C-alpha positions in Angstrom: -41.8 -111.0 40.6 -39.5 -108.0 40.1 -35.8 -108.1 39.2 -33.1 -105.8 38.1 -30.2 -106.5 35.8 -27.2 -104.2 35.7 -25.9 -104.1 32.1 -22.8 -102.9 30.3 -22.5 -100.6 27.3 -25.7 -98.6 28.1 -24.7 -95.0 27.2 -27.6 -93.0 25.8 -31.3 -92.5 25.2 -31.0 -94.6 22.0 -29.8 -97.6 24.1 -32.6 -97.0 26.6 -35.2 -97.0 23.8 -33.9 -100.1 22.1 -33.7 -102.1 25.4 -37.2 -100.9 26.5 -38.8 -101.8 23.1 -37.2 -105.2 22.7 -37.8 -106.4 26.3 -41.3 -105.1 26.4 -42.1 -107.2 23.4 -41.4 -110.4 25.3 -44.3 -112.5 26.6 -44.8 -112.5 30.4 -42.5 -109.4 30.9 -44.0 -106.2 32.1 -43.2 -102.8 33.7 -39.9 -102.5 32.0 -37.8 -99.6 33.3 -34.3 -98.7 32.0 -32.2 -96.3 34.0 -29.3 -94.8 31.9 -27.4 -93.4 34.9 -27.2 -96.6 36.8 -27.3 -99.0 33.8 -30.2 -100.9 35.5 -32.9 -102.7 33.6 -35.8 -103.5 35.9 -38.9 -105.6 35.0 -41.6 -107.9 36.3 -41.7 -111.5 35.2 -43.9 -114.6 35.9 -41.4 -117.5 35.7 -37.6 -117.6 36.3 -37.2 -118.8 32.7 -38.6 -115.5 31.5 -36.0 -113.5 33.5 -33.2 -115.7 31.9 -34.7 -115.0 28.5 -34.4 -111.2 29.2 -30.8 -111.6 30.2 -30.1 -113.5 27.0 -31.8 -110.9 24.8 -29.9 -108.1 26.5 -26.7 -110.0 25.7 -27.7 -110.4 22.1 -28.5 -106.7 21.8 -25.0 -105.9 23.1 -25.8 -105.1 26.7 -24.4 -108.1 28.7 -25.0 -108.2 32.5 -22.1 -106.9 34.6 -21.3 -110.5 35.6 -20.7 -111.5 31.9 -17.8 -110.9 29.5 -18.1 -107.6 27.6 -16.6 -108.7 24.3 -15.8 -106.6 21.2 -18.8 -108.2 19.5 -21.0 -107.1 22.4 -19.7 -103.6 22.2 -20.3 -103.5 18.4 -23.8 -104.9 18.9 -24.6 -102.2 21.5 -23.4 -99.5 19.0 -25.8 -100.8 16.4 -28.7 -101.1 18.9 -27.9 -97.6 20.1 -28.1 -96.2 16.6 -31.3 -98.1 15.9 -32.9 -96.7 19.0 -32.1 -93.1 17.9 -34.1 -93.6 14.7 
């Protein structure tokens, strides 16, 4: 199945690279596509639990879904993820 999650704090190519890399590493997740302009993370999954796992990983990386609180910690995590993605 396909789904798309709209995230917060996605600002640059470093963010895109980090998200793409980390989500692609997950088992049962494929065809990961991150659109910087629309802040959409699209992917295919086999089980609804896998999609929830992606949402949780995004939150830990600092890119919570738009329906979640965007805390100062999330913003700081996204800054670190962004910098890591640029390396």
